N, C-alpha and C positions, 0 to 999 in steps of 0.2 A: 615182756611187752606190757605196757600200761593198758588200762581199760579203754581209754580214748583211742589209743593207737589200734587196739584190737577191733574196736567198733568201726573205725575208719577203714581198716583193712577189709573187713567183711562187707562193708557197704560198697566198696569199690569192686570186690569180688562178685557180689550179687549184680552190680551194674553190668559187668562184663558178661556174666551168664545170661542176663536178660537180653542184652543186645545180640549175642551170638545165637541164642535160641530163637529170637525173633527173626533173624536172618534165615535160620534153618526152616522155620515155619513158612516164611515167605517163599523160599525156594521149593520146599517139598509139597506144601499144601496149596498155596496160591498158584504158583507156576505149574505144578504137576497135576492139579485137579481143577481149580476154578478157572484158570486162564488157558487151559490146554487148547481149546478151539482157536483162540486168537493167536496163540504161539505156533500152532501147526501150520500157519501160513508161511512161516519162515523155515527154510530147510538148511541144515548144516550137515555136510558129508552125506547127503542123500537121505537123511532122516529128518522127520518133522521135529521142530524144536520142542513142542509140547510133549511129544512122545519121549524125546530124549530126557527131559526133566523128570518125567514120571518114572522112567525105567532106570536111568543111570545118573542123571545130573544131580539129583538130591543126595545120592550116596557120595559122589565125588565132593560135593560141597560140604557134606558132613565131615568127611575126612580132613578137608582143608581147614574147617572150623576147629577141629581138634588140635591141629598144629598151631593155629592162631591162638587158641586158648592156652596152650602150653607156653607159648612165647609171652603172652600177656601175664600169665601167672608168674613166670620166672622174673619178669621185670617188677611185678608187684611185690614178690618176696624180697627182692633186693632193696626195693624202696623202703620197706618196713623192717628190714633186717632180720627176716626169718628164713633166708635162703640157706641151703646146706653147704 
């Protein structure tokens, strides 16, 4: 892989990481801590939404983001010819 391709690969990889970690921060910190009172007005399954994000939602989102990252990286690897 040439130097330019390697730099483009890592630039795109870092972009994916930044976006996914920003989503995780939004879900875990902003929804679970900062906006918990506003979200507690909404109830899902008998539980307050803010409580759900703080206790379980951020974990579920993190697991989903892991699978999204794997899928994105598989596509990126194929795009740059570094797949197995």
